[in-house]
C-alpha positions as CSV (number, residue, x, y, z in Angstrom):
1,M,-2.7,43.8,-1.9
2,L,0.2,42.6,-4.3
3,I,2.3,41.7,-0.9
4,G,0.2,39.0,-0.3
5,P,1.3,36.9,-3.6
6,A,5.3,38.8,-3.7
7,I,5.3,36.6,-0.4
8,L,4.1,33.4,-1.7
9,V,6.4,33.6,-4.8
10,V,9.4,34.2,-2.5
11,F,8.2,30.8,-0.6
12,A,7.5,29.0,-4.2
13,V,11.0,29.5,-4.9
14,S,12.9,28.7,-1.7
15,F,10.5,25.1,-1.4
16,A,11.6,25.0,-5.6
17,A,15.6,25.7,-4.6
18,I,15.4,23.4,-1.5
19,W,14.5,20.5,-4.1
20,L,17.2,21.6,-6.6
21,R,19.9,21.1,-4.0
22,D,18.4,17.9,-2.8
23,R,15.9,15.5,-4.9
24,R,15.2,13.2,-2.6
25,L,12.5,15.8,-0.6
26,Q,9.9,14.7,-3.4
27,Y,7.4,16.5,-1.2
28,L,9.1,20.4,-1.5
29,L,7.5,20.6,-4.7
30,F,4.0,20.4,-4.0
31,F,4.2,22.9,-1.5
32,C,5.7,24.9,-4.2
33,A,2.2,24.3,-6.6
34,A,0.6,25.7,-3.5
35,C,2.5,28.4,-3.0
36,L,2.0,29.0,-7.0
37,F,-1.8,28.5,-6.6
38,F,-2.4,30.3,-3.8
39,C,-0.7,33.0,-5.6
40,L,-2.7,32.3,-8.9
41,G,-5.9,32.6,-7.0
42,T,-6.0,35.7,-5.2
43,L,-4.1,37.1,-8.7
44,S,-7.2,36.3,-10.4
45,Q,-9.9,38.0,-7.2
46,I,-7.1,40.5,-7.1
47,L,-7.4,41.8,-11.2
48,A,-10.4,40.1,-11.6
49,V,-9.3,37.7,-14.3
50,P,-11.7,36.4,-15.7
51,D,-14.2,38.9,-15.8
52,G,-17.1,38.4,-13.5
53,H,-18.5,38.0,-10.9
54,G,-20.2,33.9,-11.3
55,P,-16.8,32.6,-14.1
56,N,-14.0,34.4,-11.0
57,A,-16.1,33.1,-7.8
58,I,-15.0,29.1,-9.6
59,T,-11.6,30.6,-10.8
60,S,-10.6,31.5,-7.5
61,A,-12.5,29.0,-6.2
62,L,-10.6,26.7,-8.5
63,L,-6.7,27.3,-7.5
64,Y,-7.0,28.5,-4.3
65,T,-8.6,24.8,-3.9
66,L,-6.3,23.1,-5.5
67,S,-3.4,25.4,-3.5
68,V,-4.4,23.4,-0.2
69,L,-4.8,20.1,-1.5
70,L,-1.2,20.4,-2.8
71,L,0.0,21.4,0.4
72,N,-1.6,19.1,2.3
73,D,0.0,16.5,0.2
74,G,3.1,17.2,0.7
75,L,2.3,17.2,4.3
76,L,1.3,13.6,4.3
77,R,4.4,12.3,1.5
78,R,6.6,13.8,4.0
79,S,5.7,11.0,6.2
80,G,5.1,8.2,3.6
81,Q,1.3,8.6,3.2
82,H,-0.7,10.8,-0.1
83,L,-3.8,11.8,-0.7
84,N,-5.3,10.1,-3.9
85,R,-6.4,10.9,-7.4
86,A,-10.4,10.4,-6.5
87,S,-9.1,11.5,-2.9
88,Y,-8.2,15.5,-5.5
89,L,-11.7,15.1,-7.6
90,V,-14.4,14.7,-4.8
91,I,-13.4,17.6,-3.1
92,L,-12.7,19.7,-6.7
93,A,-15.8,18.9,-7.7
94,A,-17.7,18.8,-4.4
95,I,-16.2,22.5,-3.2
96,C,-16.6,23.7,-7.0
97,G,-19.4,22.2,-7.5
98,G,-21.3,24.6,-4.0
99,I,-19.7,27.4,-6.0
100,A,-21.3,27.7,-9.1
101,Y,-24.8,26.0,-7.3
102,F,-24.2,29.7,-4.7
103,F,-23.9,31.5,-7.7
104,Y,-26.1,31.0,-11.1
105,V,-29.1,29.3,-9.4
106,D,-29.3,30.2,-4.9
107,R,-26.8,32.7,-4.6
108,Q,-25.6,33.2,-1.3
109,L,-22.6,35.1,-0.7
110,I,-22.2,33.3,2.5
111,I,-23.2,30.7,1.7
112,R,-20.2,30.1,-0.6
113,I,-17.1,32.1,2.6
114,Y,-18.4,28.1,4.7
115,I,-18.3,26.7,1.3
116,L,-14.0,27.7,1.1
117,N,-13.6,28.2,4.7
118,F,-15.2,25.1,7.0
119,G,-13.9,23.0,3.6
120,Y,-10.3,24.3,4.3
121,G,-10.2,23.8,7.9
122,L,-12.0,20.6,7.2
123,I,-9.1,19.1,4.5
124,C,-6.1,20.9,6.8
125,L,-7.6,18.9,9.8
126,M,-8.3,15.8,8.7
127,T,-4.1,16.1,7.3
128,A,-3.6,16.9,11.4
129,W,-5.5,13.8,12.4
130,R,-3.5,11.3,10.1
131,L,-0.2,13.3,10.3
132,R,-1.2,13.1,15.0
133,G,2.4,10.9,15.3
134,L,4.2,13.8,15.0
135,R,3.4,15.3,18.0
136,G,5.4,12.7,19.3
137,G,8.8,13.2,17.3
138,M,11.3,15.8,16.9
139,F,11.3,19.5,18.3
140,A,10.8,20.9,14.4
141,E,8.0,17.7,13.7
142,R,6.7,18.5,17.0
143,T,6.2,22.6,15.9
144,L,5.3,21.5,12.3
145,F,2.2,19.1,13.9
146,W,0.4,22.3,16.4
147,T,1.3,25.1,13.2
148,L,-0.9,23.3,11.8
149,L,-3.5,22.2,14.6
150,A,-4.2,25.7,15.1
151,F,-4.0,26.5,10.6
152,S,-6.7,24.2,10.5
153,V,-9.3,25.5,13.3
154,H,-8.9,28.5,12.8
155,F,-10.6,29.1,9.6
156,F,-14.1,28.1,11.6
157,P,-13.8,30.5,14.1
158,R,-12.9,33.7,12.7
159,T,-15.2,32.6,9.8
160,V,-17.6,32.9,11.7
161,L,-16.8,35.3,14.3
162,T,-16.3,37.8,11.4
163,V,-18.8,36.9,8.8
164,G,-21.7,35.6,11.3
165,V,-25.1,35.0,9.4
166,A,-24.6,38.0,7.1
167,A,-22.6,38.5,5.1
168,P,-20.8,42.0,3.7
169,P,-22.0,43.2,0.8
170,A,-19.9,43.1,-2.5
171,A,-19.7,46.6,-2.7
172,V,-17.8,46.3,0.7
173,F,-16.7,43.6,0.7
174,G,-12.9,43.7,0.1
175,A,-13.2,46.6,3.3
176,S,-15.0,44.3,5.5
177,P,-13.7,42.7,8.6
178,F,-14.2,39.5,7.0
179,W,-11.6,39.9,4.1
180,L,-9.5,41.9,6.3
181,A,-9.4,38.9,8.9
182,L,-8.6,36.4,6.5
183,Q,-6.0,38.2,5.3
184,F,-4.6,38.7,8.1
185,S,-4.7,35.8,9.8
186,L,-4.1,33.7,6.3
187,A,-1.2,35.2,6.4
188,V,0.2,35.1,10.1
189,L,-1.2,31.2,10.1
190,G,1.0,30.8,6.3
191,V,4.1,32.3,6.9
192,M,4.1,30.9,10.6
193,L,3.2,27.4,8.5
194,A,5.6,27.8,6.1
195,L,8.5,28.7,8.9
196,A,7.5,24.6,10.5
197,I,7.8,23.2,7.1
198,F,11.3,25.0,6.6
199,A,12.2,23.8,9.8
200,V,10.7,20.4,9.3
201,T,13.1,20.3,5.8
202,V,16.4,21.4,7.5
203,S,15.3,18.6,10.1
204,D,15.0,16.1,7.3
205,M,18.3,17.0,5.4
206,V,20.9,16.6,8.6
207,A,18.9,13.6,8.8
208,D,20.0,12.4,5.4
209,L,23.2,14.0,6.3
210,R,24.2,12.2,9.3
211,H,22.4,8.6,8.0
212,E,25.0,8.7,5.1
213,R,27.7,8.8,7.3
214,S,26.5,6.6,9.5
215,A,25.4,3.8,6.5
216,D,27.3,1.3,5.3
217,P,26.6,1.8,1.5
218,L,26.6,-1.6,0.4
219,T,24.6,-3.8,2.7
220,G,22.1,-0.5,4.0
221,V,22.7,-1.6,7.6
222,L,25.1,1.5,9.9
223,N,28.9,0.7,10.3
224,R,30.9,1.1,13.1
225,R,30.9,4.7,13.9
226,G,27.2,4.7,13.6
227,F,26.5,2.1,15.2
228,E,28.6,2.7,18.3
229,E,26.8,6.4,18.2
230,N,23.1,4.5,19.0
231,A,24.0,1.9,20.7
232,Q,25.3,4.5,23.5
233,K,22.3,6.3,23.3
234,L,20.5,2.8,24.0
235,L,22.5,2.4,26.5
236,D,22.4,5.4,28.4
237,D,19.1,5.1,28.3
238,A,17.2,3.5,31.2
239,R,14.4,3.2,29.8
240,A,15.9,1.3,27.5
241,W,17.7,-1.5,30.1
242,P,17.9,-4.6,30.0
243,I,20.1,-4.6,27.4
244,S,21.3,-6.8,24.8
245,V,23.9,-7.3,22.2
246,I,24.1,-10.0,19.2
247,L,27.6,-10.6,16.9
248,V,26.8,-11.6,13.2
249,D,29.8,-13.8,11.4
250,I,29.3,-15.1,8.0
251,D,30.3,-18.7,8.1
252,H,33.3,-19.3,5.4
253,F,33.0,-16.1,4.2
254,K,36.8,-15.9,2.2
255,S,35.3,-19.9,0.7
256,I,33.0,-17.5,-1.4
257,N,35.2,-14.0,-2.2
258,D,38.2,-17.0,-3.6
259,T,35.2,-19.6,-5.1
260,F,32.6,-17.8,-6.6
261,G,34.5,-13.8,-6.9
262,H,34.6,-10.6,-4.9
263,P,31.8,-9.4,-6.8
264,V,29.5,-13.1,-5.9
265,G,30.9,-11.6,-1.9
266,D,29.3,-8.1,-1.8
267,A,26.1,-9.7,-3.6
268,V,26.1,-11.9,-0.6
269,L,27.1,-8.8,2.1
270,K,23.7,-7.1,0.5
271,G,21.5,-10.0,0.5
272,F,22.5,-10.3,4.0
273,G,22.4,-7.1,5.3
274,H,18.9,-6.6,4.1
275,L,17.5,-9.7,5.5
276,L,18.7,-8.6,8.9
277,Q,16.8,-5.0,8.9
278,N,14.0,-7.2,8.2
279,A,14.5,-9.5,10.5
280,M,15.2,-5.9,13.2
281,R,12.6,-4.2,15.0
282,Q,11.8,-0.2,14.5
283,V,13.5,-0.1,18.0
284,D,16.5,-2.0,17.8
285,S,20.1,-0.8,16.3
286,C,22.3,-2.5,14.0
287,G,26.0,-2.8,12.0
288,R,28.5,-3.7,10.0
289,I,31.2,-3.4,12.5
290,G,34.1,-5.3,10.3
291,G,34.0,-7.5,6.6
292,E,31.4,-10.7,6.9
293,E,30.8,-9.1,10.6
294,F,27.5,-7.6,12.1
295,A,26.3,-6.5,15.7
296,F,22.4,-5.7,16.7
297,L,22.4,-4.1,20.1
298,L,18.4,-5.0,21.3
299,P,16.9,-1.8,24.1
300,N,14.4,-3.7,26.5
301,C,15.8,-7.0,25.7
302,D,17.8,-10.1,28.4
303,A,20.1,-12.9,27.3
304,A,16.6,-14.9,27.2
305,G,15.3,-12.9,24.9
306,A,18.3,-12.3,22.7
307,D,19.2,-15.9,22.5
308,V,16.0,-16.4,21.2
309,F,16.0,-13.2,18.7
310,A,19.4,-15.3,17.6
311,G,17.7,-18.5,17.5
312,R,15.2,-17.4,15.2
313,L,18.1,-15.1,12.9
314,R,19.9,-17.8,12.7
315,E,17.0,-20.0,10.7
316,I,15.7,-16.9,8.8
317,V,19.7,-17.5,6.8
318,R,20.0,-21.2,6.6
319,R,16.7,-20.8,4.5
320,S,17.5,-18.1,3.3
321,R,19.0,-17.7,-1.4
322,F,21.3,-15.4,-2.0
323,D,22.4,-13.7,-5.7
324,G,25.0,-15.6,-7.2
325,L,25.1,-18.6,-5.1
326,P,24.8,-22.0,-6.2
327,E,20.7,-23.1,-5.5
328,A,22.7,-25.7,-3.1
329,H,25.1,-23.8,-1.3
330,Q,24.2,-22.7,1.8
331,L,24.7,-20.5,3.5
332,T,25.1,-20.0,7.4
333,A,26.2,-17.7,10.0
334,S,27.3,-18.1,14.1
335,F,25.9,-16.0,17.0
336,G,28.2,-14.5,20.0
337,V,25.2,-12.9,22.0
338,A,25.6,-10.9,26.2
339,A,23.4,-9.1,27.6
340,A,25.0,-5.0,29.4
341,R,25.8,-4.8,33.2
342,R,25.3,-1.8,34.6
343,D,28.7,-1.1,34.4
344,E,30.7,-1.7,31.4
345,N,31.2,0.3,28.4
346,L,30.1,-1.2,24.6
347,N,33.2,-1.8,24.3
348,A,33.7,-3.8,26.7
349,L,30.0,-5.5,26.7
350,I,30.7,-6.5,22.8
351,S,34.4,-7.8,23.4
352,R,32.4,-10.6,25.8
353,A,29.5,-11.1,22.8
354,D,33.4,-12.0,20.7
355,I,34.0,-14.5,23.0
356,A,30.8,-16.2,22.8
357,L,31.1,-15.8,19.2
358,Y,34.1,-17.5,18.8
359,R,33.1,-20.3,20.6
360,A,30.5,-20.6,18.2
361,K,33.1,-20.6,15.5
362,R,34.7,-23.4,18.1
363,R,32.4,-25.3,17.8
364,G,31.3,-26.4,15.1
365,R,29.9,-22.1,13.5
366,D,25.7,-22.3,12.4
367,R,24.9,-22.0,16.6
368,V,24.0,-20.1,18.6
369,E,26.6,-19.2,21.9
370,V,25.5,-17.4,24.5
371,Q,28.0,-15.9,27.1
372,T,27.1,-15.2,31.0
373,E,29.0,-14.9,34.2
374,E,30.7,-18.6,34.6
375,V,28.0,-20.6,32.2
376,A,27.7,-19.5,28.4
377,V,24.8,-21.2,27.1
378,Q,24.3,-23.0,23.9
379,N,21.6,-22.6,21.7
């Protein structure tokens, strides 16, 4: 009887240990708490604490429901969503209130069983629906989604098939098909769900390490290495074509450092990086490839589209104000655009965009130049 609670404690300690290793993964604390509350609910029933069938039924229902809510809240928080406090209160009141009513007012064990199992199944199904975007994610995310969906759905047929319309007698409830099926299904599917969570957590940690290695710490965009790796993947993906690259260089940046100091220069670079991140699409790749030089790689975008994007970005830079610079100081940037050719590598593509960038600087800066086969187009 204590094997289940012992496994739950092991999972809780494991989630807590991983969180101590990487405290950015706050959702692990919800999984840890979910395991502990489910463990307490199980112990409440096994040890008959508190004494009395009514208080014990309500207490265990409260602990189990908190566990399910915390589990689902943790899953949602990993994806940038959450359960609000009102949801917690409404669901707790509905389930625990139903358990209390069908014990003290209209004693119906079978209805209490259906309230708990169908209630938990519906909570998990709603979470699976909100996380349906994971179906198109990485392998660990897809595994987590389908495991969660199976865990959600199993509450319904298992309850109907093992309980039917007649509740098992209280004297043999612990040896009834319903209770045995409940323990077995929760053990198997619960462990599968926990392992899926561990797998996606490891993937998150690897992704964070990859991001730290590939990100520029000052501006927040990719560093040169990260940009080149992302860009090469896009160039190798036939679905990303046509592809264009934009090189961006802050005009007269050296004079900013000389006049206002390097801390102001760093603040300008940081603000400029945030500006670029806000302007890019989710599919685009942006990196800092030099001191004040940045690069965009735009999939599914030809030279004309990149020219329009660069022109819009140029106007955004002109209208923006940056920390440390006087209000009257207008920052500008020059842009070089080139569309990728099927037979060229990334270095050749960047070199052609670099020619357009230098032409923009020679022609007065604060402008966009497009490198084509023969003709340069200015914007």
